[in-house]
N, CA, C and O atoms as CSV, one atom per row, in Angstrom:
chain,resi,resn,atom,element,x,y,z
A,1,MET,N,N,-60.550,-3.610,20.004
A,1,MET,CA,C,-60.036,-2.397,20.553
A,1,MET,C,C,-59.915,-1.308,19.463
A,1,MET,O,O,-60.292,-0.156,19.680
A,2,GLU,N,N,-59.400,-1.685,18.326
A,2,GLU,CA,C,-59.265,-0.720,17.231
A,2,GLU,C,C,-60.638,-0.254,16.741
A,2,GLU,O,O,-60.825,0.919,16.419
A,3,PHE,N,N,-61.586,-1.174,16.689
A,3,PHE,CA,C,-62.938,-0.785,16.254
A,3,PHE,C,C,-63.549,0.208,17.214
A,3,PHE,O,O,-64.248,1.127,16.787
A,4,ALA,N,N,-63.301,0.043,18.515
A,4,ALA,CA,C,-63.848,0.947,19.502
A,4,ALA,C,C,-63.271,2.368,19.330
A,4,ALA,O,O,-63.941,3.346,19.664
A,5,LEU,N,N,-62.096,2.481,18.838
A,5,LEU,CA,C,-61.482,3.782,18.602
A,5,LEU,C,C,-61.980,4.429,17.303
A,5,LEU,O,O,-62.140,5.648,17.241
A,6,VAL,N,N,-62.220,3.628,16.280
A,6,VAL,CA,C,-62.575,4.145,14.961
A,6,VAL,C,C,-64.074,4.312,14.801
A,6,VAL,O,O,-64.513,5.213,14.087
A,7,ALA,N,N,-64.888,3.456,15.456
A,7,ALA,CA,C,-66.331,3.458,15.257
A,7,ALA,C,C,-66.999,4.788,15.509
A,7,ALA,O,O,-67.810,5.202,14.680
A,8,PRO,N,N,-66.712,5.505,16.617
A,8,PRO,CA,C,-67.412,6.802,16.825
A,8,PRO,C,C,-67.131,7.809,15.698
A,8,PRO,O,O,-68.035,8.529,15.275
A,9,ALA,N,N,-65.919,7.860,15.226
A,9,ALA,CA,C,-65.598,8.797,14.129
A,9,ALA,C,C,-66.303,8.386,12.849
A,9,ALA,O,O,-66.806,9.234,12.111
A,10,ALA,N,N,-66.340,7.096,12.586
A,10,ALA,CA,C,-67.006,6.601,11.368
A,10,ALA,C,C,-68.513,6.852,11.422
A,10,ALA,O,O,-69.117,7.232,10.419
A,11,ILE,N,N,-69.108,6.645,12.569
A,11,ILE,CA,C,-70.544,6.864,12.716
A,11,ILE,C,C,-70.893,8.333,12.590
A,11,ILE,O,O,-71.888,8.681,11.953
A,12,MET,N,N,-70.073,9.219,13.201
A,12,MET,CA,C,-70.287,10.664,13.058
A,12,MET,C,C,-70.116,11.096,11.594
A,12,MET,O,O,-70.843,11.968,11.118
A,13,LEU,N,N,-69.174,10.497,10.894
A,13,LEU,CA,C,-68.992,10.831,9.487
A,13,LEU,C,C,-70.231,10.424,8.679
A,13,LEU,O,O,-70.714,11.202,7.855
A,14,LEU,N,N,-70.738,9.230,8.907
A,14,LEU,CA,C,-71.933,8.792,8.170
A,14,LEU,C,C,-73.162,9.640,8.503
A,14,LEU,O,O,-73.929,9.978,7.601
A,15,VAL,N,N,-73.365,9.989,9.763
A,15,VAL,CA,C,-74.474,10.829,10.139
A,15,VAL,C,C,-74.314,12.239,9.543
A,15,VAL,O,O,-75.296,12.857,9.131
A,16,GLY,N,N,-73.078,12.737,9.500
A,16,GLY,CA,C,-72.835,14.044,8.899
A,16,GLY,C,C,-73.100,14.038,7.415
A,16,GLY,O,O,-73.621,15.018,6.881
A,17,ILE,N,N,-72.755,12.953,6.725
A,17,ILE,CA,C,-73.036,12.854,5.304
A,17,ILE,C,C,-74.549,12.862,5.038
A,17,ILE,O,O,-75.023,13.497,4.096
A,18,MET,N,N,-75.288,12.150,5.879
A,18,MET,CA,C,-76.731,12.132,5.718
A,18,MET,C,C,-77.345,13.492,6.009
A,18,MET,O,O,-78.258,13.917,5.301
A,19,GLY,N,N,-76.860,14.188,7.043
A,19,GLY,CA,C,-77.388,15.512,7.346
A,19,GLY,C,C,-77.051,16.518,6.263
A,19,GLY,O,O,-77.893,17.345,5.913
A,20,LEU,N,N,-75.856,16.469,5.730
A,20,LEU,CA,C,-75.446,17.339,4.635
A,20,LEU,C,C,-76.282,17.046,3.384
A,20,LEU,O,O,-76.665,17.969,2.665
A,21,SER,N,N,-76.567,15.766,3.124
A,21,SER,CA,C,-77.385,15.402,1.975
A,21,SER,C,C,-78.798,15.955,2.105
A,21,SER,O,O,-79.364,16.423,1.118
A,22,LEU,N,N,-79.383,15.912,3.306
A,22,LEU,CA,C,-80.706,16.471,3.515
A,22,LEU,C,C,-80.707,17.986,3.319
A,22,LEU,O,O,-81.667,18.552,2.796
A,23,MET,N,N,-79.629,18.632,3.740
A,23,MET,CA,C,-79.530,20.077,3.549
A,23,MET,C,C,-79.423,20.419,2.057
A,23,MET,O,O,-80.052,21.374,1.603
A,24,LEU,N,N,-78.650,19.665,1.302
A,24,LEU,CA,C,-78.530,19.908,-0.118
A,24,LEU,C,C,-79.844,19.582,-0.855
A,24,LEU,O,O,-80.186,20.254,-1.827
A,25,LEU,N,N,-80.573,18.564,-0.401
A,25,LEU,CA,C,-81.883,18.269,-0.965
A,25,LEU,C,C,-82.832,19.426,-0.711
A,25,LEU,O,O,-83.607,19.798,-1.593
A,26,SER,N,N,-82.780,20.006,0.496
A,26,SER,CA,C,-83.685,21.105,0.829
A,26,SER,C,C,-83.376,22.333,-0.044
A,26,SER,O,O,-84.303,22.953,-0.566
A,27,ILE,N,N,-82.113,22.693,-0.211
A,27,ILE,CA,C,-81.807,23.878,-1.025
A,27,ILE,C,C,-82.132,23.640,-2.489
A,27,ILE,O,O,-82.597,24.559,-3.164
A,28,GLY,N,N,-81.908,22.455,-2.996
A,28,GLY,CA,C,-82.290,22.151,-4.367
A,28,GLY,C,C,-83.773,22.187,-4.575
A,28,GLY,O,O,-84.243,22.677,-5.602
A,29,SER,N,N,-84.531,21.674,-3.615
A,29,SER,CA,C,-85.982,21.692,-3.688
A,29,SER,C,C,-86.517,23.101,-3.571
A,29,SER,O,O,-87.505,23.432,-4.227
A,30,MET,N,N,-85.894,23.952,-2.749
A,30,MET,CA,C,-86.319,25.353,-2.639
A,30,MET,C,C,-86.104,26.074,-3.965
A,30,MET,O,O,-86.964,26.841,-4.399
A,31,HIS,N,N,-84.958,25.835,-4.616
A,31,HIS,CA,C,-84.710,26.472,-5.921
A,31,HIS,C,C,-85.753,26.013,-6.954
A,31,HIS,O,O,-86.265,26.821,-7.728
A,32,PHE,N,N,-86.053,24.734,-6.957
A,32,PHE,CA,C,-87.077,24.238,-7.886
A,32,PHE,C,C,-88.439,24.884,-7.606
A,32,PHE,O,O,-89.133,25.299,-8.535
A,33,ALA,N,N,-88.818,24.968,-6.328
A,33,ALA,CA,C,-90.134,25.515,-5.971
A,33,ALA,C,C,-90.247,27.006,-6.335
A,33,ALA,O,O,-91.286,27.422,-6.848
A,34,VAL,N,N,-89.225,27.805,-6.089
A,34,VAL,CA,C,-89.370,29.237,-6.427
A,34,VAL,C,C,-89.326,29.466,-7.923
A,34,VAL,O,O,-90.009,30.360,-8.422
A,35,GLU,N,N,-88.541,28.683,-8.659
A,35,GLU,CA,C,-88.497,28.785,-10.099
A,35,GLU,C,C,-89.864,28.393,-10.714
A,35,GLU,O,O,-90.361,29.057,-11.624
A,36,ALA,N,N,-90.438,27.328,-10.207
A,36,ALA,CA,C,-91.740,26.876,-10.717
A,36,ALA,C,C,-92.840,27.889,-10.389
A,36,ALA,O,O,-93.709,28.148,-11.222
A,37,ALA,N,N,-92.808,28.459,-9.186
A,37,ALA,CA,C,-93.819,29.427,-8.808
A,37,ALA,C,C,-93.691,30.727,-9.619
A,37,ALA,O,O,-94.697,31.292,-10.047
A,38,ALA,N,N,-92.464,31.193,-9.827
A,38,ALA,CA,C,-92.281,32.426,-10.624
A,38,ALA,C,C,-92.725,32.191,-12.069
A,38,ALA,O,O,-93.334,33.063,-12.689
A,39,ARG,N,N,-92.419,31.023,-12.592
A,39,ARG,CA,C,-92.857,30.700,-13.957
A,39,ARG,C,C,-94.381,30.581,-14.023
A,39,ARG,O,O,-95.008,31.024,-14.986
A,40,CYS,N,N,-94.959,29.983,-12.996
A,40,CYS,CA,C,-96.439,29.845,-12.967
A,40,CYS,C,C,-97.105,31.238,-12.888
A,40,CYS,O,O,-98.124,31.471,-13.538
A,41,ALA,N,N,-96.539,32.143,-12.108
A,41,ALA,CA,C,-97.096,33.484,-12.008
A,41,ALA,C,C,-97.089,34.213,-13.350
A,41,ALA,O,O,-97.985,35.004,-13.644
A,42,SER,N,N,-96.060,33.933,-14.162
A,42,SER,CA,C,-95.978,34.610,-15.474
A,42,SER,C,C,-96.694,33.884,-16.599
A,42,SER,O,O,-97.310,34.514,-17.458
A,43,ALA,N,N,-96.615,32.559,-16.595
A,43,ALA,CA,C,-97.087,31.806,-17.754
A,43,ALA,C,C,-98.465,31.191,-17.587
A,43,ALA,O,O,-99.149,30.935,-18.578
A,44,ILE,N,N,-98.896,30.941,-16.313
A,44,ILE,CA,C,-100.176,30.299,-16.083
A,44,ILE,C,C,-100.996,31.176,-15.104
A,44,ILE,O,O,-101.145,30.810,-13.938
A,45,PRO,N,N,-101.511,32.289,-15.552
A,45,PRO,CA,C,-102.217,33.202,-14.620
A,45,PRO,C,C,-103.553,32.627,-14.122
A,45,PRO,O,O,-104.100,33.142,-13.147
A,46,THR,N,N,-104.082,31.600,-14.748
A,46,THR,CA,C,-105.329,31.017,-14.245
A,46,THR,C,C,-105.068,30.203,-12.967
A,46,THR,O,O,-105.921,30.171,-12.080
A,47,VAL,N,N,-103.923,29.556,-12.862
A,47,VAL,CA,C,-103.572,28.777,-11.659
A,47,VAL,C,C,-103.005,29.690,-10.592
A,47,VAL,O,O,-103.387,29.579,-9.427
A,48,CYS,N,N,-102.107,30.588,-10.955
A,48,CYS,CA,C,-101.433,31.487,-10.020
A,48,CYS,C,C,-101.970,32.900,-10.204
A,48,CYS,O,O,-101.285,33.765,-10.751
A,49,SER,N,N,-103.175,33.126,-9.754
A,49,SER,CA,C,-103.858,34.376,-10.020
A,49,SER,C,C,-103.651,35.434,-8.918
A,49,SER,O,O,-103.874,36.620,-9.158
A,50,SER,N,N,-103.233,35.021,-7.737
A,50,SER,CA,C,-103.052,35.958,-6.608
A,50,SER,C,C,-101.765,35.602,-5.882
A,50,SER,O,O,-101.243,34.502,-6.062
A,51,PRO,N,N,-101.239,36.519,-5.059
A,51,PRO,CA,C,-100.058,36.182,-4.285
A,51,PRO,C,C,-100.224,34.971,-3.365
A,51,PRO,O,O,-99.285,34.192,-3.199
A,52,THR,N,N,-101.397,34.804,-2.771
A,52,THR,CA,C,-101.578,33.628,-1.937
A,52,THR,C,C,-101.598,32.331,-2.772
A,52,THR,O,O,-101.113,31.298,-2.310
A,53,ALA,N,N,-102.145,32.376,-3.971
A,53,ALA,CA,C,-102.140,31.206,-4.859
A,53,ALA,C,C,-100.716,30.882,-5.300
A,53,ALA,O,O,-100.351,29.711,-5.399
A,54,ILE,N,N,-99.910,31.908,-5.566
A,54,ILE,CA,C,-98.507,31.677,-5.974
A,54,ILE,C,C,-97.710,31.067,-4.854
A,54,ILE,O,O,-96.922,30.149,-5.080
A,55,ILE,N,N,-97.903,31.568,-3.627
A,55,ILE,CA,C,-97.201,31.000,-2.475
A,55,ILE,C,C,-97.671,29.556,-2.215
A,55,ILE,O,O,-96.849,28.693,-1.907
A,56,ALA,N,N,-98.953,29.291,-2.331
A,56,ALA,CA,C,-99.457,27.939,-2.180
A,56,ALA,C,C,-98.892,26.994,-3.242
A,56,ALA,O,O,-98.613,25.829,-2.958
A,57,TYR,N,N,-98.725,27.501,-4.462
A,57,TYR,CA,C,-98.168,26.708,-5.539
A,57,TYR,C,C,-96.697,26.388,-5.206
A,57,TYR,O,O,-96.253,25.257,-5.403
A,58,ALA,N,N,-95.952,27.368,-4.709
A,58,ALA,CA,C,-94.544,27.133,-4.326
A,58,ALA,C,C,-94.438,26.126,-3.225
A,58,ALA,O,O,-93.545,25.279,-3.250
A,59,LYS,N,N,-95.345,26.189,-2.228
A,59,LYS,CA,C,-95.325,25.215,-1.120
A,59,LYS,C,C,-95.640,23.816,-1.629
A,59,LYS,O,O,-95.103,22.834,-1.118
A,60,SER,N,N,-96.502,23.719,-2.624
A,60,SER,CA,C,-96.827,22.403,-3.153
A,60,SER,C,C,-95.696,21.787,-3.957
A,60,SER,O,O,-95.640,20.566,-4.107
A,61,ARG,N,N,-94.796,22.606,-4.475
A,61,ARG,CA,C,-93.645,22.121,-5.257
A,61,ARG,C,C,-92.466,21.793,-4.395
A,61,ARG,O,O,-91.540,21.129,-4.863
A,62,TYR,N,N,-92.451,22.231,-3.135
A,62,TYR,CA,C,-91.290,21.993,-2.239
A,62,TYR,C,C,-91.354,20.550,-1.738
A,62,TYR,O,O,-92.394,20.093,-1.264
A,63,GLY,N,N,-90.228,19.837,-1.849
A,63,GLY,CA,C,-90.173,18.451,-1.401
A,63,GLY,C,C,-88.912,18.148,-0.597
A,63,GLY,O,O,-88.411,17.024,-0.638
A,64,GLY,N,N,-88.401,19.116,0.120
A,64,GLY,CA,C,-87.156,18.913,0.855
A,64,GLY,C,C,-87.392,18.326,2.242
A,64,GLY,O,O,-88.326,17.552,2.448
A,65,ALA,N,N,-86.541,18.701,3.186
A,65,ALA,CA,C,-86.629,18.198,4.543
A,65,ALA,C,C,-87.948,18.617,5.185
A,65,ALA,O,O,-88.701,19.391,4.595
A,66,LEU,N,N,-88.226,18.131,6.344
A,66,LEU,CA,C,-89.518,18.348,6.985
A,66,LEU,C,C,-89.726,19.781,7.489
A,66,LEU,O,O,-90.806,20.123,7.970
A,67,ILE,N,N,-88.703,20.602,7.377
A,67,ILE,CA,C,-88.836,22.012,7.782
A,67,ILE,C,C,-89.455,22.780,6.631
A,67,ILE,O,O,-88.979,22.693,5.499
A,68,ALA,N,N,-90.511,23.532,6.908
A,68,ALA,CA,C,-91.210,24.272,5.866
A,68,ALA,C,C,-90.598,25.652,5.694
A,68,ALA,O,O,-90.533,26.415,6.659
A,69,PRO,N,N,-90.141,25.999,4.475
A,69,PRO,CA,C,-89.595,27.327,4.248
A,69,PRO,C,C,-90.662,28.387,4.176
A,69,PRO,O,O,-91.838,28.078,3.989
A,70,VAL,N,N,-90.266,29.630,4.322
A,70,VAL,CA,C,-91.163,30.783,4.212
A,70,VAL,C,C,-91.035,31.327,2.766
A,70,VAL,O,O,-89.961,31.764,2.351
A,71,PHE,N,N,-92.116,31.290,2.041
A,71,PHE,CA,C,-92.144,31.779,0.661
A,71,PHE,C,C,-92.740,33.158,0.622
A,71,PHE,O,O,-93.686,33.451,1.353
A,72,THR,N,N,-92.194,34.021,-0.231
A,72,THR,CA,C,-92.737,35.355,-0.439
A,72,THR,C,C,-92.817,35.640,-1.933
A,72,THR,O,O,-92.045,35.106,-2.729
A,73,TYR,N,N,-93.767,36.491,-2.290
A,73,TYR,CA,C,-93.938,36.876,-3.691
A,73,TYR,C,C,-93.995,38.399,-3.815
A,73,TYR,O,O,-94.575,39.082,-2.970
A,74,ALA,N,N,-93.386,38.915,-4.879
A,74,ALA,CA,C,-93.438,40.364,-5.131
A,74,ALA,C,C,-93.320,40.616,-6.629
A,74,ALA,O,O,-92.421,40.083,-7.280
A,75,PRO,N,N,-94.225,41.425,-7.181
A,75,PRO,CA,C,-94.038,41.833,-8.587
A,75,PRO,C,C,-92.971,42.960,-8.617
A,75,PRO,O,O,-93.170,44.031,-8.042
A,76,VAL,N,N,-91.866,42.698,-9.285
A,76,VAL,CA,C,-90.783,43.668,-9.345
A,76,VAL,C,C,-90.467,43.987,-10.800
A,76,VAL,O,O,-91.155,43.500,-11.697
A,77,ALA,N,N,-89.444,44.793,-11.051
A,77,ALA,CA,C,-89.108,45.256,-12.369
A,77,ALA,C,C,-88.699,44.083,-13.319
A,77,ALA,O,O,-88.924,44.143,-14.528
A,78,CYS,N,N,-88.106,43.043,-12.740
A,78,CYS,CA,C,-87.682,41.929,-13.601
A,78,CYS,C,C,-88.816,40.986,-13.942
A,78,CYS,O,O,-88.650,40.118,-14.798
A,79,GLY,N,N,-89.960,41.129,-13.301
A,79,GLY,CA,C,-91.133,40.289,-13.530
A,79,GLY,C,C,-91.744,39.834,-12.221
A,79,GLY,O,O,-91.954,40.644,-11.318
A,80,ASN,N,N,-92.030,38.550,-12.108
A,80,ASN,CA,C,-92.610,38.004,-10.892
A,80,ASN,C,C,-91.503,37.327,-10.075
A,80,ASN,O,O,-90.895,36.355,-10.523
A,81,GLN,N,N,-91.255,37.845,-8.895
A,81,GLN,CA,C,-90.179,37.317,-8.056
A,81,GLN,C,C,-90.746,36.528,-6.887
A,81,GLN,O,O,-91.597,37.009,-6.138
A,82,VAL,N,N,-90.253,35.308,-6.752
A,82,VAL,CA,C,-90.621,34.433,-5.638
A,82,VAL,C,C,-89.340,34.114,-4.855
A,82,VAL,O,O,-88.321,33.761,-5.448
A,83,SER,N,N,-89.395,34.238,-3.538
A,83,SER,CA,C,-88.257,33.963,-2.677
A,83,SER,C,C,-88.636,32.975,-1.603
A,83,SER,O,O,-89.804,32.840,-1.237
A,84,ALA,N,N,-87.621,32.279,-1.100
A,84,ALA,CA,C,-87.853,31.334,-0.015
A,84,ALA,C,C,-86.668,31.424,0.935
A,84,ALA,O,O,-85.545,31.669,0.495
A,85,SER,N,N,-86.897,31.232,2.225
A,85,SER,CA,C,-85.835,31.230,3.186
A,85,SER,C,C,-86.163,30.216,4.286
A,85,SER,O,O,-87.326,29.959,4.597
A,86,ILE,N,N,-85.112,29.656,4.856
A,86,ILE,CA,C,-85.245,28.631,5.893
A,86,ILE,C,C,-83.925,28.604,6.678
A,86,ILE,O,O,-82.864,28.925,6.144
A,87,THR,N,N,-84.013,28.227,7.921
A,87,THR,CA,C,-82.821,27.999,8.736
A,87,THR,C,C,-82.729,26.517,9.019
A,87,THR,O,O,-83.545,25.971,9.761
A,88,TYR,N,N,-81.743,25.865,8.437
A,88,TYR,CA,C,-81.544,24.432,8.586
A,88,TYR,C,C,-80.532,24.171,9.672
A,88,TYR,O,O,-79.464,24.784,9.666
A,89,THR,N,N,-80.824,23.284,10.608
A,89,THR,CA,C,-79.905,22.915,11.659
A,89,THR,C,C,-79.192,21.633,11.295
A,89,THR,O,O,-79.782,20.553,11.312
A,90,LEU,N,N,-77.927,21.758,10.967
A,90,LEU,CA,C,-77.080,20.644,10.615
A,90,LEU,C,C,-76.643,19.980,11.918
A,90,LEU,O,O,-75.902,20.568,12.705
A,91,ASP,N,N,-77.106,18.753,12.139
A,91,ASP,CA,C,-76.851,18.048,13.406
A,91,ASP,C,C,-76.013,16.818,13.152
A,91,ASP,O,O,-76.437,15.902,12.447
A,92,VAL,N,N,-74.819,16.794,13.726
A,92,VAL,CA,C,-73.910,15.663,13.560
A,92,VAL,C,C,-73.528,15.129,14.957
A,92,VAL,O,O,-72.357,15.109,15.336
A,93,GLY,N,N,-74.546,14.706,15.695
A,93,GLY,CA,C,-74.287,14.168,17.026
A,93,GLY,C,C,-73.859,15.236,18.015
A,93,GLY,O,O,-74.705,15.910,18.603
A,94,LEU,N,N,-72.563,15.400,18.206
A,94,LEU,CA,C,-72.064,16.382,19.177
A,94,LEU,C,C,-71.975,17.803,18.623
A,94,LEU,O,O,-71.804,18.755,19.384
A,95,PHE,N,N,-72.089,17.948,17.326
A,95,PHE,CA,C,-71.926,19.239,16.659
A,95,PHE,C,C,-73.226,19.657,16.036
A,95,PHE,O,O,-73.829,18.884,15.292
A,96,GLN,N,N,-73.685,20.878,16.321
A,96,GLN,CA,C,-74.859,21.417,15.694
A,96,GLN,C,C,-74.542,22.821,15.143
A,96,GLN,O,O,-73.918,23.646,15.811
A,97,GLN,N,N,-74.987,23.056,13.921
A,97,GLN,CA,C,-74.735,24.349,13.293
A,97,GLN,C,C,-75.987,24.803,12.546
A,97,GLN,O,O,-76.524,24.039,11.744
A,98,SER,N,N,-76.461,26.014,12.782
A,98,SER,CA,C,-77.606,26.563,12.059
A,98,SER,C,C,-77.088,27.193,10.765
A,98,SER,O,O,-76.178,28.022,10.780
A,99,VAL,N,N,-77.693,26.779,9.638
A,99,VAL,CA,C,-77.268,27.235,8.329
A,99,VAL,C,C,-78.478,27.927,7.652
A,99,VAL,O,O,-79.476,27.268,7.358
A,100,PRO,N,N,-78.390,29.246,7.409
A,100,PRO,CA,C,-79.501,29.921,6.680
A,100,PRO,C,C,-79.442,29.580,5.197
A,100,PRO,O,O,-78.396,29.704,4.559
A,101,LEU,N,N,-80.576,29.149,4.661
A,101,LEU,CA,C,-80.667,28.856,3.253
A,101,LEU,C,C,-81.699,29.773,2.615
A,101,LEU,O,O,-82.718,30.088,3.231
A,102,SER,N,N,-81.441,30.203,1.383
A,102,SER,CA,C,-82.411,31.058,0.665
A,102,SER,C,C,-82.324,30.776,-0.814
A,102,SER,O,O,-81.303,30.326,-1.334
A,103,ALA,N,N,-83.441,31.058,-1.480
A,103,ALA,CA,C,-83.515,30.901,-2.926
A,103,ALA,C,C,-84.447,32.001,-3.464
A,103,ALA,O,O,-85.453,32.338,-2.840
A,104,THR,N,N,-84.091,32.550,-4.627
A,104,THR,CA,C,-84.876,33.591,-5.248
A,104,THR,C,C,-84.916,33.357,-6.762
A,104,THR,O,O,-83.911,32.997,-7.377
A,105,SER,N,N,-86.078,33.565,-7.336
A,105,SER,CA,C,-86.232,33.444,-8.775
A,105,SER,C,C,-87.138,34.556,-9.291
A,105,SER,O,O,-88.139,34.904,-8.665
A,106,CYS,N,N,-86.770,35.101,-10.437
A,106,CYS,CA,C,-87.561,36.127,-11.067
A,106,CYS,C,C,-87.801,35.724,-12.523
A,106,CYS,O,O,-86.864,35.430,-13.266
A,107,PHE,N,N,-89.066,35.717,-12.908
A,107,PHE,CA,C,-89.437,35.279,-14.248
A,107,PHE,C,C,-90.234,36.382,-14.924
A,107,PHE,O,O,-91.191,36.894,-14.342
A,108,PRO,N,N,-89.857,36.759,-16.142
A,108,PRO,CA,C,-90.583,37.846,-16.813
A,108,PRO,C,C,-91.958,37.458,-17.264
A,108,PRO,O,O,-92.673,38.278,-17.840
């Protein structure tokens, strides 16, 4: 009887921890991808020679959740700026929340 009362809360807690971990993996991977792409645009112009090549390089460096972020590139005053954005849906069984995630990096 006690297990029947505690089990749903414990299962939702475990599922929530896994969902939150995937979200944190996605944001960390987005930060890594935009930093690597901005660095590539500045330091390795043979590999990242055009905006489409820079965006493709950023996509190849992303290793987060199965949702693909939208990468953008712009040459700005600080150097080469690469940005990424995604809307992650945190799903914990009965509770769903959309969380916008973004990452930006500028490398001289």
